[in-house]
C-alpha positions in Angstrom: 0.0 17.2 2.9 2.0 18.0 -0.3 2.9 15.4 -2.9 6.6 14.4 -2.8 6.5 13.8 -6.6 5.0 17.1 -8.0 4.4 19.3 -5.0 0.6 19.6 -5.4 -1.9 18.9 -2.6 -2.5 15.3 -1.5 -5.8 14.4 0.1 -6.7 11.5 2.4 -8.2 8.6 0.5 -8.0 4.8 0.0 -6.2 2.6 -2.5 -5.5 -1.0 -3.3 -2.1 -2.3 -2.4 -0.7 -5.1 -4.6 2.5 -7.0 -3.6 4.1 -9.5 -6.0 5.9 -12.2 -4.0 7.1 -14.1 -7.0 4.8 -17.1 -6.6 1.7 -15.2 -5.5 0.1 -11.7 -5.3 -1.1 -10.2 -2.1 -3.9 -7.7 -2.7 -5.1 -5.5 0.1 -8.1 -3.3 -0.6 -9.1 0.0 1.1 -5.7 0.9 2.4 -5.6 4.4 3.9 -3.3 6.8 2.0 -2.8 10.3 0.8 -3.4 10.7 -3.0 -2.1 13.6 -5.1 -4.8 15.6 -6.7 -2.6 16.3 -9.8 -0.4 13.2 -10.5 -2.3 10.6 -8.4 0.9 9.6 -6.6 0.1 7.6 -3.5 1.8 8.1 -0.1 1.3 6.0 3.0 1.9 7.0 6.6 4.4 5.0 8.7 1.7 3.2 10.6 0.0 2.0 7.4 3.2 0.8 6.0 4.0 -1.1 9.2 0.5 -2.8 9.2 0.5 -3.7 5.5 4.1 -5.1 5.6 3.1 -7.2 8.7 -0.1 -8.5 7.0 1.8 -9.3 3.8 4.5 -11.2 5.6 1.8 -13.2 7.6 -0.1 -14.1 4.4 3.2 -15.0 2.5 4.1 -17.4 5.3 0.6 -18.9 5.3 0.8 -19.3 1.5 4.2 -21.0 1.6 2.8 -23.6 4.0 0.2 -24.5 1.5 2.4 -24.9 -1.6 
């Protein structure tokens, strides 16, 4: 895969996703991604985006119940 940012090669790897929801942070470790070997730009596949968004919304809902 090529980096959308600089055009260099992107390799499979893992990263940490941090989402700021205003009143809390959702941190997900070991998220599969493609990471550029030159500029470190991170790209996610559609399946990964779908899963992290779903997980984030679930955790945000649980958090709002406890506030």
